[in-house]
C-alpha positions in Angstrom: 0.1 0.1 0.0 1.0 3.6 -0.6 2.3 5.3 2.5 -0.3 8.2 3.7 1.9 11.4 4.1 1.3 15.0 4.2 3.6 18.0 4.0 2.7 21.6 4.0 4.2 24.2 1.6 2.8 27.4 1.6 -0.7 26.1 2.8 -2.2 23.2 5.0 -3.1 19.8 3.1 -6.3 18.2 4.0 -5.2 14.4 5.2 -4.0 13.4 8.6 -0.6 11.8 8.2 1.9 9.5 10.1 4.6 11.3 8.4 6.9 14.1 8.5 8.3 14.0 5.2 7.2 15.3 1.6 4.0 14.1 0.5 3.2 13.2 -2.9 1.5 16.4 -3.8 4.5 18.2 -3.0 6.8 15.8 -4.6 4.8 16.4 -7.7 5.2 20.1 -7.5 8.9 20.1 -6.9 9.3 17.8 -9.7 7.8 20.5 -11.9 10.1 23.0 -10.7 12.5 25.0 -13.0 15.5 26.8 -11.4 16.3 28.6 -14.7 19.8 27.5 -14.8 21.7 27.9 -18.0 24.7 29.8 -19.4 26.3 32.6 -17.7 24.7 34.9 -20.4 21.3 33.4 -20.0 21.3 33.8 -16.1 22.3 37.4 -16.0 19.3 38.1 -18.6 16.7 36.7 -16.4 16.1 33.7 -19.0 14.4 36.1 -21.2 15.5 34.4 -24.7 12.3 33.2 -26.3 12.4 35.9 -28.9 16.4 36.1 -28.9 18.3 32.8 -29.4 21.8 32.8 -30.0 22.7 30.9 -27.0 22.9 27.5 -26.3 20.4 27.7 -23.3 17.6 29.6 -25.5 16.8 26.0 -26.7 15.3 25.4 -23.3 12.7 27.9 -24.0 12.3 28.1 -27.7 13.9 25.4 -29.9 13.8 27.9 -32.8 16.5 29.9 -31.0 19.3 28.1 -32.3 19.2 29.0 -35.7 19.8 32.4 -34.8 23.6 31.4 -34.6 25.8 32.3 -37.6 28.3 29.5 -36.8 29.1 26.6 -34.5 29.0 27.2 -30.9 29.8 25.2 -27.6 29.7 26.5 -24.1 29.8 25.2 -20.5 28.9 26.8 -17.2 29.9 26.3 -13.6 27.3 27.5 -10.7 28.2 28.1 -7.2 25.1 28.6 -5.1 25.0 29.9 -1.4 21.7 29.2 0.2 20.7 30.7 3.9 17.5 29.2 5.5 16.4 31.0 8.7 13.6 28.8 10.2 11.3 30.3 12.8 9.4 27.9 15.0 7.5 29.2 18.2 9.5 32.3 18.2 12.8 30.4 18.3 14.9 31.1 14.9 17.8 28.9 13.7 19.8 29.7 10.6 21.6 27.4 8.3 23.9 28.3 5.6 25.8 26.2 3.1 27.4 26.4 -0.5 27.0 24.2 -3.5 28.9 23.7 -6.6 27.8 21.9 -10.0 28.2 22.1 -13.7 25.0 23.7 -14.5 24.7 23.9 -18.1 26.9 22.4 -21.1 25.7 22.5 -24.7 26.8 22.9 -28.6 24.9 24.0 -31.6 26.0 23.2 -35.4 24.6 25.4 -38.1 24.7 24.4 -41.8 24.1 26.7 -44.8 21.6 25.7 -47.6 22.7 26.2 -51.0 20.0 24.0 -52.5 16.8 25.8 -51.3 16.7 29.7 -51.3 13.6 29.6 -49.4 15.4 27.7 -46.5 18.9 29.3 -45.9 20.2 27.6 -42.8 19.4 24.7 -40.6 20.9 24.1 -37.0 21.1 21.1 -34.7 21.6 21.6 -30.9 22.1 19.6 -27.8 22.2 20.9 -24.4 22.4 19.5 -20.8 21.3 21.6 -17.7 20.5 21.1 -14.0 17.0 22.1 -14.3 16.3 21.9 -10.4 19.0 21.3 -7.8 17.3 19.9 -4.8 20.2 19.8 -2.4 19.4 21.9 0.9 19.2 21.4 4.6 17.2 23.3 7.6 17.0 22.8 11.2 14.2 23.7 13.8 14.0 24.1 17.4 11.5 25.1 19.7 8.6 24.2 22.1 5.1 24.0 20.7 3.5 22.8 24.2 2.4 19.6 22.5 3.9 16.1 22.9 3.0 13.4 20.1 5.4 10.7 22.1 3.7 10.8 25.4 4.3 7.0 26.3 6.9 4.5 26.8 6.1 1.3 24.6 8.1 -1.0 27.2 6.2 0.5 30.1 4.1 -2.5 31.4 3.0 -0.9 34.8 -1.0 -1.1 35.4 -1.1 2.7 35.2 1.5 3.7 32.5 3.4 6.9 32.9 1.9 9.7 30.5 4.8 12.2 29.3 2.4 14.7 28.2 4.4 18.0 29.0 6.2 19.1 26.2 9.8 20.4 27.0 11.4 20.8 23.4 11.1 19.5 19.8 13.9 19.6 17.2 13.5 18.8 13.6 16.3 18.3 10.9 15.4 18.2 7.4 18.0 17.0 4.4 17.4 17.2 0.8 19.3 15.7 -1.9 19.5 15.2 -5.8 18.6 17.1 -8.7 16.4 17.1 -12.0 18.6 17.2 -15.2 17.6 17.7 -18.7 19.0 16.9 -22.1 17.7 18.5 -25.1 17.8 17.6 -28.9 16.6 20.3 -30.9 16.4 21.1 -34.8 15.6 24.4 -36.3 15.5 26.0 -39.5 15.3 29.6 -41.2 12.6 30.6 -43.6 13.2 33.6 -46.0 15.6 35.1 -43.5 12.7 36.2 -41.2 11.1 33.1 -39.7 12.8 30.9 -37.4 11.0 27.6 -36.7 12.3 24.7 -34.4 11.4 21.6 -32.4 12.9 19.5 -29.9 12.9 16.3 -27.7 13.7 16.6 -24.0 14.6 13.8 -21.6 14.7 14.0 -17.7 16.4 12.1 -15.0 15.2 12.6 -11.4 17.2 11.4 -8.4 15.9 12.7 -5.0 16.1 11.9 -1.5 15.2 13.3 1.9 16.1 12.5 5.4 14.4 13.8 8.3 15.2 13.6 12.1 12.4 14.6 14.7 13.6 14.7 18.5 11.3 15.3 21.3 11.8 16.0 25.0 8.6 15.4 27.4 8.1 15.0 30.9 5.0 13.9 33.4 5.4 16.8 35.7 7.0 14.7 38.4 10.8 14.7 37.2 10.3 11.6 34.7 11.3 12.6 31.3 11.1 11.1 28.0 13.5 11.5 24.9 12.6 10.2 21.4 14.2 10.2 18.1 12.3 9.6 14.9 13.7 9.2 11.6 12.4 8.9 8.1 13.9 8.6 4.9 12.6 8.0 1.1 14.7 7.8 -2.1 12.8 8.6 -5.5 14.5 8.2 -9.0 12.9 8.3 -12.5 13.1 9.4 -16.1 10.8 11.2 -18.2 10.2 12.9 -21.6 8.7 15.9 -23.0 8.3 17.8 -26.7 8.8 21.3 -27.6 8.3 23.5 -30.5 8.1 27.3 -31.4 9.2 30.1 -33.8 10.8 33.5 -33.9 9.7 36.1 -36.5 11.6 39.3 -37.4 9.1 41.7 -38.9 11.8 44.4 -39.0 15.5 44.2 -37.9 15.0 45.7 -34.6 11.7 43.9 -33.6 11.4 40.0 -32.9 8.4 37.9 -31.7 8.3 34.5 -30.3 6.0 31.7 -29.4 7.0 28.5 -27.8 5.3 25.5 -26.3 6.5 22.6 -24.3 4.3 19.7 -23.8 3.9 18.0 -20.3 6.7 16.1 -18.9 5.6 12.4 -18.9 7.7 10.7 -16.0 6.9 6.8 -17.2 8.7 5.3 -14.3 9.3 7.0 -10.7 10.6 4.5 -8.3 10.5 5.4 -4.7 12.1 3.4 -1.8 11.0 4.4 1.9 11.1 3.5 5.5 7.8 5.1 6.0 5.8 2.1 6.7 4.1 0.6 10.0 6.9 -0.9 12.3 5.4 -1.6 15.6 3.0 1.1 15.4 5.7 3.7 14.3 5.9 5.1 10.7 9.8 5.5 10.6 12.8 4.2 12.6 12.3 5.1 16.3 14.0 5.3 19.6 12.5 6.3 22.9 14.5 6.8 26.2 13.1 7.4 29.7 14.6 8.4 32.8 13.1 5.9 35.0 13.9 2.7 33.0 17.4 1.7 31.9 16.1 0.1 28.9 15.8 2.0 25.5 13.1 1.1 23.0 14.2 0.6 19.6 11.9 -0.5 16.9 14.8 -1.4 14.5 16.7 -3.6 17.3 17.8 -6.7 15.7 18.1 -5.7 12.1 14.3 -4.9 12.0 14.5 -2.5 9.1 11.3 -2.7 7.0 11.8 -1.1 3.6 8.9 -0.6 1.0 8.9 0.1 -2.7 6.5 2.1 -5.0 6.5 2.4 -8.7 4.4 5.2 -10.1 4.0 7.7 -13.0 3.8 11.5 -13.1 2.7 14.1 -15.6 3.8 17.8 -14.9 2.2 20.9 -16.6 2.8 22.3 -20.0 4.2 25.5 -20.6 3.7 28.2 -23.0 5.8 31.1 -23.6 4.9 34.4 -25.6 8.3 36.5 -26.3 9.2 39.9 -27.9 12.5 41.8 -28.3 13.9 44.9 -29.5 17.4 44.7 -31.1 19.3 48.3 -30.9 21.9 47.2 -33.6 25.2 45.9 -32.1 24.6 48.2 -29.6 22.1 46.3 -27.3 18.8 44.7 -26.7 15.8 44.5 -24.4 13.7 41.1 -24.0 10.7 40.1 -22.6 9.1 36.7 -21.8 5.6 35.8 -20.4 5.2 32.1 -19.7 2.0 30.2 -18.2 1.8 26.9 -16.4 -1.3 25.2 -15.3 -0.6 23.1 -12.4 -3.9 21.5 -12.4 -2.4 19.6 -15.1 -0.4 17.8 -12.4 -1.6 14.0 -12.4 -0.1 10.9 -10.3 -1.0 7.4 -11.7 0.1 3.8 -10.6 -1.4 3.4 -7.3 -4.5 5.1 -5.6 -3.6 8.7 -5.9 -7.2 10.0 -6.0 -6.8 12.4 -2.9 -3.6 13.9 -4.5 -5.2 14.7 -7.8 -8.0 16.0 -5.9 -5.6 18.4 -4.1 -4.1 19.3 -7.7 -7.8 20.3 -8.9 -8.5 22.2 -6.0 -5.5 23.6 -4.3 -3.3 24.4 -7.4 -3.8 27.0 -10.0 -2.4 28.3 -13.2 1.1 30.2 -12.4 2.4 33.0 -14.8 5.6 34.3 -14.9 7.6 37.3 -16.3 11.3 37.2 -17.6 12.8 40.6 -18.7 16.4 40.9 -19.9 18.7 43.5 -21.5 22.2 43.6 -22.7 24.5 46.4 -23.9 27.9 46.2 -25.7 31.0 48.5 -25.4 33.4 47.2 -27.7 34.2 43.7 -26.4 32.3 44.3 -23.1 28.9 43.3 -22.6 27.1 44.5 -19.7 23.7 42.5 -18.8 20.8 42.6 -16.5 17.6 40.5 -15.6 14.4 40.4 -13.7 12.1 37.4 -13.1 8.7 37.2 -11.1 7.2 33.9 -11.0 3.8 33.3 -9.2 3.0 30.6 -6.6 1.2 27.6 -7.8 -0.9 27.3 -4.8 -4.4 29.0 -4.3 -4.2 29.8 -1.1 -1.0 32.0 -0.8 0.1 35.6 0.0 2.2 37.9 -2.2 5.2 37.1 -0.3 4.9 33.4 -1.6 5.5 34.7 -5.1 9.2 34.4 -6.4 11.1 37.6 -7.3 14.7 37.3 -8.7 17.3 40.0 -9.8 20.3 39.3 -11.6 23.2 40.9 -13.6 26.6 40.0 -15.2 29.0 40.7 -17.7 31.0 39.1 -20.6 33.8 39.8 -22.4 34.8 38.6 -26.2 38.2 37.6 -27.1 37.3 36.7 -30.4 36.4 33.2 -30.8 36.1 32.5 -27.0 33.9 34.4 -24.7 34.1 34.7 -20.8 30.9 35.2 -18.8 29.9 35.9 -15.2 26.5 36.2 -13.8 25.2 37.0 -10.2 21.5 36.1 -9.1 19.7 36.6 -6.2 16.3 35.6 -4.8 14.2 35.4 -1.5 11.1 33.2 -0.8 9.1 32.2 2.2 7.7 28.8 2.9 5.9 26.8 5.7 7.0 23.5 6.8 4.5 21.4 8.9 6.4 18.7 10.6 3.3 17.9 12.7 0.9 17.9 9.9 -1.4 15.4 11.7 -2.0 17.5 14.7 -3.9 20.8 13.9 -3.0 22.4 17.2 0.9 22.5 16.3 1.9 25.5 14.0 4.2 25.1 11.1 7.9 26.4 11.0 8.2 29.4 9.0 11.2 29.4 6.5 12.7 32.6 4.8 15.0 31.0 1.9 17.8 33.4 0.6 19.5 32.2 -2.6 22.7 33.6 -4.0 23.9 32.1 -7.3 27.3 33.0 -9.1 27.3 31.4 -12.6 30.7 31.4 -14.5 30.8 30.2 -18.3 32.9 30.1 -21.5 31.5 29.8 -25.0 33.6 28.8 -28.0 33.0 29.5 -31.8 34.1 26.2 -33.3 
């Protein structure tokens, strides 16, 4: 049977739970995430490339953009991310800060002049790899809600067992790991020197894990104390694919418009392994120790480590992007992308996911985003800036739950080689309810601050 779990991000979910880990509602939303990683130029300009093209990362927005290249090109980008999470739980604040490094993007484009048909002057083929979403993160919470969920000792055989219902403290540690990566294969052509048309196939690979530790310190009011440690883990791996198509039209030399569509992503096989299964009445590895007994209760004693496996499917929302750009000759440009994703399109199958799919229908909505970018050239130096605004997919949210991202960067052209640098920063608020089965406990408030530095190289080949 599928484990029954519940997690709160932005809003409370409806079902009771035995778990402090992510629920399928939020796993599905997380696997629909896009961190807008790409080349340093792409990042610095806010990912607004739907009508520009001419960058290896542009194929992730509009596959028609690769035929804007005048020659062959290869690029690679390295990313350094600093994430600071301030967690507030019953007026107690804990802050965690970590640095993460990865190769965020690598791609190449080959162009071919067509000397046979004057209508189609050029064709291009592109391949690109990028980290679409980086899940690696951790946070801690500590405080006292006044509520104890572990209030008895399982080995207490007294006629009147002691009840440890006075809460002293709770501690919660959460660890995420893994990533969603994307591999694009794109073909594009130029018709009558004004219309760029492209299409692509996109393949995805997911590896995700979460480990949580919940500790409680409780007492009975008569100097008897209880200490509990509760551990859950789940590991998910899978593959998926989507299709994309789009065009860029140049009515004049100074103005471009673009339109692109990315189909839903179909994850045909997601495999989850987890310890969230009933083990002596506890849905996770559990240790309990009391001050008036020398024996420690451990439901994993003697190698008792039950694990379960679930294979399921996921469909994530389609995405439509409308773009425009103004080109000021060789001096610079301004670009604007407007995208829309309907999160009601999320769908889980392969088990009884009726509650989760009902949640998608009732609690999620269409989320719109705006990407604005600009670039100005001074001889070999390029100065860039960008802004992104992305709505939360949840219906019951406040304005602060929407994501705002600011970026800027620069590039230097050495001739056949370009060196690029980008800086991006965003902040968002979330909630995490690690007692989601108990309405009397408030969720922890998370203030998440991300700073990303991207260093990139591109080569004309």
